C-alpha positions as CSV (number, residue, x, y, z in Angstrom):
1,M,-15.7,1.5,-47.5
2,K,-14.5,4.8,-49.0
3,G,-17.1,7.4,-49.7
4,R,-20.6,6.5,-50.5
5,G,-19.8,4.0,-53.2
6,H,-21.7,3.0,-56.3
7,F,-25.1,1.6,-55.6
8,V,-26.8,-0.9,-57.9
9,P,-30.6,-0.9,-58.1
10,F,-32.5,-4.2,-57.7
11,K,-34.3,-5.9,-60.6
12,E,-37.9,-5.1,-59.7
13,R,-40.9,-7.3,-60.4
14,G,-42.7,-4.3,-62.0
15,R,-43.5,-0.7,-61.3
16,A,-47.2,-1.3,-60.6
17,H,-48.8,0.7,-57.9
18,G,-46.2,3.5,-58.1
19,H,-43.1,1.6,-57.0
20,E,-40.2,3.9,-56.5
21,E,-36.6,2.9,-56.2
22,T,-36.5,2.2,-52.5
23,H,-33.3,0.3,-52.1
24,R,-29.9,-0.1,-53.6
25,L,-26.9,-2.5,-53.0
26,N,-23.4,-1.1,-52.8
27,K,-21.7,-3.9,-54.9
28,T,-22.4,-6.8,-57.1
29,L,-19.1,-8.7,-56.4
30,L,-17.8,-9.8,-53.1
31,D,-14.0,-9.7,-53.4
32,F,-13.0,-9.4,-49.8
33,G,-10.5,-6.7,-50.7
34,I,-8.5,-9.1,-52.8
35,D,-7.3,-8.0,-56.2
36,R,-8.7,-10.3,-59.0
37,R,-5.1,-11.1,-60.1
38,K,-4.1,-12.3,-56.6
39,Q,-5.0,-15.4,-54.7
40,C,-6.7,-15.5,-51.3
41,P,-5.2,-17.3,-48.3
42,V,-6.5,-20.7,-47.2
43,N,-7.9,-21.1,-43.7
44,A,-7.9,-17.4,-43.0
45,L,-10.9,-15.2,-42.2
46,L,-11.9,-12.9,-45.0
47,T,-14.4,-10.1,-44.5
48,D,-16.3,-7.8,-46.8
49,T,-19.2,-5.4,-46.2
50,L,-22.5,-5.1,-48.0
51,I,-24.7,-2.0,-47.6
52,L,-28.3,-2.3,-48.6
53,A,-29.5,1.3,-48.7
54,N,-33.2,1.8,-47.9
55,T,-34.4,5.0,-49.4
56,G,-38.0,4.3,-48.8
57,K,-40.2,4.8,-45.7
58,K,-41.1,1.2,-45.0
59,P,-38.7,-1.3,-43.4
60,L,-37.3,-3.9,-45.9
61,R,-37.5,-7.6,-45.4
62,V,-34.4,-9.1,-47.0
63,R,-33.6,-12.8,-47.6
64,L,-30.2,-14.1,-48.6
65,Y,-29.9,-17.5,-50.4
66,Y,-26.4,-19.0,-50.4
67,P,-24.8,-22.4,-49.7
68,Y,-24.6,-22.9,-46.0
69,R,-22.6,-26.1,-46.3
70,S,-19.7,-26.5,-48.7
71,H,-16.5,-28.5,-48.6
72,K,-14.7,-25.6,-50.3
73,F,-15.6,-22.7,-47.9
74,S,-17.7,-21.5,-45.0
75,L,-19.7,-18.4,-45.4
76,L,-21.6,-16.3,-42.9
77,F,-23.7,-13.1,-43.2
78,N,-23.9,-11.0,-40.0
79,K,-26.2,-8.0,-39.8
80,K,-24.4,-5.1,-38.1
81,E,-26.6,-2.0,-37.8
82,K,-26.9,-0.6,-41.4
83,A,-24.5,-3.1,-43.0
84,I,-24.1,-6.8,-43.5
85,V,-20.7,-8.1,-42.7
86,V,-19.8,-11.1,-44.8
87,E,-17.2,-13.6,-43.3
88,M,-15.7,-16.3,-45.4
89,V,-13.0,-19.0,-44.8
90,V,-11.7,-20.8,-47.8
91,K,-10.9,-24.4,-46.6
92,L,-8.7,-25.6,-49.5
93,T,-7.0,-24.9,-52.8
94,T,-9.9,-24.1,-55.1
95,V,-11.6,-21.7,-57.5
96,I,-14.9,-20.2,-56.2
97,D,-17.5,-18.8,-58.5
98,Q,-20.6,-18.7,-56.3
99,P,-23.8,-16.6,-56.7
100,V,-25.7,-15.3,-53.7
101,Y,-29.4,-14.5,-54.4
102,I,-30.7,-11.5,-52.5
103,E,-34.5,-10.9,-52.3
104,V,-36.3,-7.9,-50.9
105,E,-39.8,-9.1,-50.0
106,D,-42.6,-7.8,-52.3
107,I,-40.1,-5.7,-54.3
108,G,-37.4,-7.6,-56.2
109,H,-34.2,-9.5,-56.3
110,T,-30.6,-9.3,-57.5
111,L,-27.6,-11.6,-57.7
112,L,-24.3,-11.0,-55.9
113,N,-21.3,-13.0,-56.9
114,I,-18.3,-14.3,-55.0
115,K,-15.3,-14.9,-57.3
116,L,-12.0,-16.0,-55.7
117,E,-9.1,-18.3,-56.4
118,S,-7.2,-19.5,-53.4
119,E,-3.5,-20.0,-52.8
120,L,-1.9,-23.4,-53.1
121,S,-2.1,-25.6,-50.0
122,T,-1.9,-29.3,-49.2
123,L,-5.6,-29.6,-49.5
124,F,-7.1,-29.7,-53.0
125,D,-10.6,-29.5,-54.3
126,Y,-11.4,-33.0,-55.5
127,E,-13.9,-31.5,-58.0
128,E,-11.0,-30.0,-60.0
129,I,-9.2,-33.3,-60.4
130,A,-10.1,-35.4,-63.4
131,V,-9.2,-39.1,-63.1
132,Q,-8.5,-40.8,-66.4
133,G,-8.5,-44.4,-67.6
134,P,-7.5,-47.6,-65.8
135,A,-5.1,-47.8,-62.8
136,I,-1.5,-47.3,-63.8
137,G,-0.3,-48.8,-60.5
138,I,-1.4,-50.8,-57.5
139,G,0.2,-50.6,-54.1
140,G,-0.4,-51.7,-50.5
141,F,-2.6,-48.6,-49.7
142,G,-4.5,-48.3,-53.0
143,R,-4.4,-47.7,-56.7
144,V,-2.8,-44.9,-58.7
145,F,-4.5,-43.3,-61.7
146,K,-3.4,-40.8,-64.2
147,G,-5.3,-37.5,-63.9
148,T,-5.3,-33.8,-64.7
149,W,-5.5,-30.8,-62.4
150,R,-5.7,-27.2,-63.7
151,G,-4.3,-28.3,-67.1
152,G,-1.4,-30.3,-65.6
153,E,-0.8,-34.0,-65.5
154,V,-1.0,-35.5,-62.0
155,A,-1.0,-38.9,-60.3
156,V,-4.1,-39.6,-58.2
157,K,-3.9,-42.2,-55.5
158,V,-7.2,-43.7,-54.5
159,L,-6.8,-45.3,-51.0
160,K,-8.2,-48.7,-50.2
161,D,-11.3,-48.7,-48.1
162,Q,-10.5,-50.1,-44.7
163,N,-13.4,-52.6,-44.7
164,P,-13.5,-54.4,-48.2
165,S,-10.4,-56.3,-49.4
166,E,-10.6,-54.8,-52.9
167,P,-9.6,-51.2,-53.7
168,Q,-12.4,-49.1,-55.1
169,E,-12.5,-47.4,-58.5
170,P,-12.4,-43.6,-58.2
171,Q,-15.8,-41.9,-58.0
172,R,-16.4,-39.4,-60.8
């Protein structure tokens, strides 16, 4: 991090009992050093650093709320002395817009956002594929449907389940 950075105050529950500004966060967006116009690599370790500045006299108790299980990415927050190192691995081609809720006990909260788009890979986020209409073809391994992905027309093959004899309709 260059210099001291810009620190964002938390949204406080109220200023009762003489609350002063006792903490600030150095950013509101985790970008992992990737320009918004560029795509992040798939299956590569991305790191970013959060600094929660405590300007008060009492220790702060901080809780982070974020998805610990996702088919799109893995995310880990590691406390390192006065900073929090954020490690992320994007697992497939996807667009990520994920809030992280940060709460300082008895004081307040704020939201931190992760916004990334990954490079193209052979693994796609099934949530971005919209399957349309009835099957347009049937083969030995399954059915083929018309679909869309990021505004483009695609063919979606839904493989037969190995146990039943009938191919299954795509799940929406």
